[in-house]
N, C-alpha and C positions, 0 to 999 in steps of 0.2 A: 615713370615715378621718379626713379631717383630725382630727374631734374624739377620734376613737380615737388620736391623734398627740399632741393638745393634752394627754389624759390623763396620756400614757405620762411626756410631759416634767413635767408637775404633780407626781406622782409621784416622780420620780427627785431633781426638786428639793427636794420637803419630805424627801424620807426623808434624804437628803444634808444639811443646814439639823437635822435631829430630829438624826441622830448625831453633827453640829457641834456642836450646843449640849449633848449629853447626854453626858457623859461618864462615866455608865456605861451605858451602850449600845455595845456591843461587836462590830461586826454581824464574822460569819465570812466566810470565800472564799465560802461560795452565794449570801450577800449582797450580795456583793461582783460575783460571778460572772453573776446574776442582773440588777442595773442596768447592768451595763457590756455585756450580753447586746442588753438593750431600746438600749443607746445605737448601738447597732453596727445596728439594725434599722431605728433612725430617723436614721441616718449626721449622728446630732446630734455631731459631733466638740468644739464646745466643752465641753459636757457629760460627754464621756467623756474629755476632759484632767482636766478638776477632779476627776472619780474616781479618774484615776489617779496624783494630785498626792496627795488624800484618801490612798491607797493607801499613799504614797510616804512621807509627813509623818507617817504611824499605824506605820510598819513595818511593815506587813502584809509577811510572805511572799507574794513573786510566784513563782509555782514552776508546773507542771505544768498545771493547766487555769485557773488563773487567769493565768496568763504568756501561753497559748493566745487566751486572750481579750482578752485586752488588746492582743495584737500584731493578732488579727484584726478588732479597732475602728479601729485604725492603718489597717491594710490597705484597708478597704473605705472609710475615710475621705477616699482617696487622700493620706496624710499615711505614706509608704513610709519615708522617711528616720526618724521617730520609733522605728517597727518595728520596722527593720534596726539602728537605734542600743540600743534597747532587749534585743535579742537579742542583741546583742556583747557589754552590757554584764553581762547576766543569764548568759553560756556558760554555758545550758543544755544538756544531749543531746537533742539535735532529735530525737524520736517524728513516728511520721508524724501525729502532726493538726498537728506546730508547721511539719516542713517542707513540704507541704499548702499551710497559710497562706504560707506563707513564699513557695514555688513563685507561687503562686496573685498572690504581689502582686508580686515579678518582671514577673511577667506582665503586670500593669495595667500595670506603669512602663516595658513594651518591651524589657525587657533580657532576652530568648528565652534568650541563653545562658548568662548565670548563671542562670538560669530550669533549663536543664539542666542543667546542673556541679550545681545542691543534687542535683535532681533523683535522677539520678546517685551521689550519696553518700548517698544516704536509704538503710541497711539494709532499713528493712519498708515496703511501698509498697500502700494498698489501691485500690479501684475510683478512691475521689474521684482519688486522686496522678497515676492513668495521666489521668483521664478530662482534669486541672487541667492537662496537660501536654500532650496531644494537645489541644485544643480551642485553648491559648495557642498552637500551631504555625499551628492552622488561621486563628484571628486574624491573624497575621502577613502569613500566603498564603505560609509554611513547608509546599508541600503534602504533598511527600513524603516529610518526615522527618516529619508527623500518620501517616503510614499505613507508614511502616515502624517507629515506633514502636508502631502497633495491632500491629501484626503479633510484635513483642518480647512484650506483654502474652497478645497469646491463649496465647505456651507458660507465663503463671503458670496457667492454670485457672481463671481471676477467671470469676465472673457477667458476662455485658453488661446492659445497660442502653439503654432508648429512648434517653434523650438522649445515652450515646456513639452509639450507630448512625448517628444524627442527623447529628451531626458528622464521622464517618468515612465517610457518603455522598456528605456535602459535596463532603470534598474528594477522592474520585472523580471526582464530578461533576467539578471544578475540574481532573483534568488526565488526566478519561478514562479513568480506569481501569475500565471496563470488569467483568472478568474478576473484580477485588477484591469490588467492590460486588455482583454476579449473586452473588457467593460468600455475600456480607455476606446478601443475598434469603435464601438457602436458611440460613442461622444464625437468621434473624427469623422461618421457617416451625420451626425445629428447638426454639426457643423457644418456640413457644405465641404468640408478641405479635402483637397485632391490627395489621393494616395498614390503619392509619388516621391523620388527624390527621398532626401532624409528618410520623412516619416514613413514612406516604404520601405527602406532600409531596414528602418526601427520595428516594422511590425513582423517580417519574417524572422528577425535575428530572437527577437519573442520569439513565436510560435517554434522555431527550429531547437531556440534552447527548452524550450516546456516539451519539445518532441510531440508539437501536434505539427506532424507533416503536411498532412491534408491542409489544415488552414494555410501551413506558409506558400506550397505551391500553387494555393490561390490568386494570394494576392501575388506571388510573384507572376503567374501571369497575366497576371489582368496589370501590371505595370505596360507604362506605355512606354518607358526608356528603360532598359535592365543595363544598370552600370556594375562596373567587378565586383563592387560593395553585395551589390545582389547576388550576384551568382554564390561568392562565396560563402552569405549569410546560407543559403541554401545547400549549397556543398556542406558546412556545417552541419544543417539538420538532416543532411543525407547520412554522414559519418556518424551522427549519433542515434541512428535509427538500427543501426546495428548492420545494415544492409549492406555490404561492400562491395558487393557486385554490381549497386545503385548506384552508389557513390562515386564508385571508378568512372561507369557508362556514363555521371548527368559530369565529373569533373572532362571527361575528355570533350565534350559540348561546348566549353566554356570557351566565348574567343577569344578574350583575350588573359591569358592568367598571369597574376601577379605572382609574387612571395609568399603570399598568405594563399592562395589557391594552390601550388602546392605546398605549401607546410604543413595544411589542414588533410590531405590524401597523403603526408609521406607518416602524420602522426598517427591517421589512422591505422594504417595498417601495422603499424611500430604497436599502437595499445590492443590491435586484436592480433600480435605475434605473428605477425603474416611477412617476417624480418625479408624475404627470398624476396616480396614484391616494392619494401623498404630501397633493398638496393637497387632494383630496375629501373626505379620510378627515378631515384636521384639521379642515375647515368642518365636517363632522358633528363634532368630537368640540365645536366651541364651542357646538353646540346639545346636547347631554349634559349632566349636571350635574357633568361633570369637567371640573376647570381643570385646561389643561397645566403643569408642571412643565418645568424650567431643561432637561431631559435631552427634552422635547417640544418644546421652542424649536428645542432645537439640531441636532436630529435636522430639522428643517423647514425651518432653516438651512442644513442642509448640502445639502438636495434644490433650493434658492433657487440656491445658489452654482453647482451643478454644471448646472443650465437657464442662468445667466444670468437666473432669473426676480426681477428686482427688486422689481417690482411686489409680488407676495408676504412678501418681504425686506422690504420697506416696513414691509406692513401688522403682521407681528412684532416688527420694532422698535419701534413706536408702540403694540403690546401690551404690552410689553417696559416700555416707559415710565406708559405710564397707568396698570397694575397695581402701580408702584413696585416692580418685580421687579430686586432687586441684582443689578448688576452684573458678576460673579466671572467668573477666569479663562474657564472653562467658554464663558461666555455672551459675554463679551468678544472671547474668542477667534472666535467662530462669525459674528459681527457683521462684524468685520474681514474676514474669509474672503470671507462672504457680498459685503458690498459690493465688496474686490478686484479676486473674479470676477465681477463684475455690472459692471466697467469704473468705477463711482464711487468714485475714489483722495479722492474730496474727503470725501466722508463715511465714511470710515473714520480722518481727525483727530478728527472729532470722539467716534468711539467711545475712540479712545484715548487723548483728554487726561479722556474723563471717567472711566475706570479706576485708582482710587486705587491697584489692588496691578497691577506688570507684572512676568510671568515670560518666561524664553525664549522659552513658546509665544507671547503676543504681540507681542512685536518683531519675532520669525521672520515670522509672518503678515502684522505691517504690511512687512518686508521685502520678505516673496513678492508682495505685490500691487503694487510699485513696479515688482519684476523685470519682474514680467507684464506691464508698462506701457513697459516698455523704459526706465521711471529710472530707470539706473543711478545715476549720483551722487546721487541721493538716497534713494538703497536703502543706499548707502555711510556718506554722514551718517548715516542712520538706526542703522546697524551702532554707527559711532563713540560716537553718544551712546549708546547700547548699555553698549557698555565702560565709559563715562566712568563710568555709575551701577554699574559691578560688579556686573551681571548677565552670568552665565557663558554663552555661545552653546551649542549641539552640534549634534549632526552636520546637523541641520534646519536650522538656521540658515545654514548654511556651502554649502550644495544651493543657497536661497532666491539664496546673495549672489553667488557664483560664476555661476549663473546671471540675477545682473542685468548682472555684468561680460559673459557670455560676449553676451548680449542690447543692450547699449551699444558692446562690438569694444575693453571696457580688458583687454588683453591683458597690460602690465604689470602692473595693479591686481590681475589673474585668478589671477597667481603668487604677489602678494604675500599673498593673503590664502590660499592654497590650502596654502603654505607656514607661513604662522601657525598653521595649527590644530592640528599637531603640534609645534612648536615653541614654542609659546604656550600651548596650551591641551591639546595631549597627547591631541587626536584623531587614531586613526587614518584614514584617507581612505579609504573606501570606494567600490564601482565606482563610486556615483552621482556623487559628486564631479571622479574622474577621467574619468567620462564627460561631463563638465560641462567639465573643461577642453581634450578633446577637441572638443566643442562649439565652443566659446571658440576655438581656433586655427583650425578648420573654417571658420568665418564669416569671419573675417581672413584668410581665404585662404590662411595661416603652414601648407600642406599637408606637405610636408617637415616642419615643426616639430612638428607633427602626430602623424608616421608613429613620428617618433621618441623620442615623450613613452608613445606607444602601446606602444613597443617597452622603454624600462624600465619598464616600468608593472610592481610585484613584485606582483602578481595577475592570473592570464590576465583577455584582455579580453573580453566577452561578446557577445551580440548587438548590444545597444544602442549598444556603442562603436563594434563595423565599422558601423551602418548610419547615427551620426553620423557619422562619416569619409565613409562612401559619398554621406551626401546633400551634402556639401562639396565634394564631386569634381563631385557634378552641377552645382553652385553656380557652381563656379569652371573647369568643362568640362574636366577632367584624367581623361582615359579613359583613358589608359595606368592609373594609379593605381587608377582606378575601378574597373579588371577586375578586380586583386591584391587588393583590398580584398571584390569580393562571391564571389571565390573561398574567402576566408575563412568570410564571413557564411555561403555553404550548406554549407561543411564542420563547422557547427555546429550548422545549421538546414539540412535539407538542402527542408522543403517551407516556406521562405520567400519568402511571398509580397510581401512591401514588397522585397526584396530584388530580385526580378526583375522586379516596377515599378519599382525607382530605373533599374537599370540599363536596362530598357527608352526612359526617358524619356533619358538619356542616351546611350543610343545614337541615336535619333531626333533628338535636340538636334545629334547629327555628323552627319547624314543615314546614317549605318548602316543603312540599312532591313534587309537580312539578318539582319543581328543584331536589328534590332528582332521579327522574325518567330520567329527563332531563342528569342527570350524568351519568348514569348508560347504559340508551342508547347510550349516544353518547360512553364509551369504547365501545359495542358490535358492534357501527358501526365504527369505528376505529378499530376494530380488538383485541384490548389491552385487554389480560388476569392480574389480579390483582394478583400481585402477592401472592402465599399464605405466613402466616403465618408456621411460621414452628418451631419444637420447641424438641432438643436434650433431651435424657438422657442416660448417659451411668450406665452399669450396668454387673458388673464382667467381665469388658474389653469389655464388647459389647457395640456398640453406638445404641439407637432404635430412632428414628426419627419419633417424630407424625407431622400431619396436620389435621385441622378442617376436623371433619366427617370421621374422617381414620379409616379403619378397616382391614388394611395389618397386623398387627401385629396376631403374634398368641394368643397372652390373647383377643385380643378384647373383646370378649362375657366378659368377669371378669371384663375388662372396663369399658363395658356400664354399666354393675351392680352396678360400683364402683359409676361411673357418678349417677344412679337413686340415690345408697343412698344417693349421694351427695347432689344433687340437693332434696331431700326429706329434710335433716339436714338444707336448706339454706332457701328455704319457709319457715321454721318453724320461722325463724328470719325475716319474711314479706321481705325478698330478692325477687324483683321481675329478673327472668334470661331469659336475652335473650343472652347468649352466654356460654351456657354451653355447648358444642361441640367443643369449640375452642381447638387449638393443644395444651397451656401449661396445662388444664384441662383434656385433656386427658395425657399428662407425669407425672402427679402431680398424677392421678388416678392409672399410672402403678408404680410408688413409692412407692403410698399408699403400694397395692398389694404387690411390691417384695424388697422393703428397710427393714429391721430390723425394729423392735419397737423402736419410740424415735430415729430414726437417722436421720438429714435431706437430705431433697429429694432436689434435685439440678439439675437447668433445664434450657437451653440455649434457650433463644427468637430469632426469626432473624428481628423481629418487633419490634416496643412498647409496654409494656401492655396493654389494654384495662382499661377502669374504672371498669368495669363490675368484668372484671376477679379480678384483682384487689381488689377491695370489697371483692370477694367471697375469692381471698386468706386470708385475712384477717378472716376471720369465719373459714374456714378448719384448718387454722395453729392452732386456737383457739381448735375450735368442734374434730381434730383428735392428741392435742397433739405432734404437729408436727412443726417443724423449718422447712420453705421451702423459696429455695433459687432461688432466678429467676433473671437471666439475661440478658436484652431486649439486643438492641440495642442503647443503652442510659446511661443502669446504673444497679447497680444491688439492689435488693428490697428485701428482707429479712424481711418474715414475721415471728413473735412471739407470741404468744397466742394473738392471735387480735389484732396487731401490725405491723406495718411496719414503717424497716428503713429510706427510704427517708420522713415519716412525713406526707406523701401527698401534698409534693413538689417535681411533676417531669410534 
């Protein structure tokens, strides 16, 4: 192929020199068409410009086919400005060929609206014209526009070809338009096209993304030749169906897995919170001949972050360094998020400083990491640095920043940044931002102010707003307000188990045991089961899950023996035990048994840690000389030598 290109270039060069040297040689339009077309095929802009110069210097007429050919050469060589300049200078009647070339040029320049404007002005359009505009819309993600244009094209009764149908099926898959996709499948039968290759894969992809697994399986089984793309499209369908067992069985059948096969299955496990399987499959991938890419690594890092699996996360980081993989925005953000959610805030700075490009996602990940740690001032300092470098924050950045203010009790600063969202950055506050402000005021004990804030909200408060306010009422024992807020909560969601659990705890602290019985009885009558507390701890790549009074772990006998030992030590400290078998206690006992001496124990909770467990963890950290890091659904609690990083403000 390379030799053939060299021969073409030598031929063009020799022909040009011969024409320039021999005054008797007068090349005609056909000669120049052939030479310019050769340059277009070779994407040889330099030679194409020389030919254009020769045409103009010798006053050859540039019109018709020759004009189309030169314009096409500039378009395909990426010099759109020269193509548009030439057309503007010649001012030809734009025929279907030139119009199509120019539409393609606009599409290639990402000027999709200009392309459509010119397309609409064309008096004649052929199949290629329509295909150029439709595929242009798909390339820039304007899927609905592409489908609408396809519907218009069908009214012209032009014949269809496979390439166009593949493009339109891709658009249908992206927007989930099963009805149109199904009608295109019928057209394929009508035109007698073979359902194989790109067309077959496009149909499988459509049905898989529309969660029509039976139809996808039917097309897959009928394919005469199944490529890795076919297998991957079907695997994606199984993963989307939610049947992870069938997805894994199908994955195991794929004869030649590529990186997309592995990524699809790993991501399926990740979004299903099957983190043990994520790590197991990633190890299996290492033993295959397929190297993980950035998507693989980001997915595994996300799983590490979810369960605070620091050691596997460190391994991925070492792999990135060892293989000299570029630390781009996606990978850098994933690493910062992983270290931040594993409670290793120092390591986030190493990643942050190594990144040559930092956008709002990177800065937000850093701010969020400090917010979870309760390091409010550092989060604010990072935001100030971000502003100084003219990096524009987005709405997620402000969620992280307001969360930091909430954990740090910085009420005035919280109001400042909340107002700054709209006044400086024109970001309309969403329900999450209002939730952060209610949480900030509630934690600070400013309950009346929080109520007024909720009443002044321009959007209707949701469950998260009222739940935040109810938790604050519990923390500050405002029973009268708690009952009012509770009524608002169950008005929105009568089966909200968390609302009944919260009001029950508030009644218990107030000694109103009849009301406690009422709340629990009501839960039973409604058939609502209280969400169980769940704690995760990672050990050697395996994720262990615990709930209260859990006996499912193979080491249960040893764990409960350790809990009895802990209980004995705490009783000597005059600590009254009411939560000795909560899920986090079991996870910490497991960590004490299995983690090497003096190494941190990292636990992830799905609920907020209770005060009894919080007090107990402080004493356990001192008694066993261990750092215990518990990440609940609000923040980190780092217990060291009898103290917690939250300073009991949580």
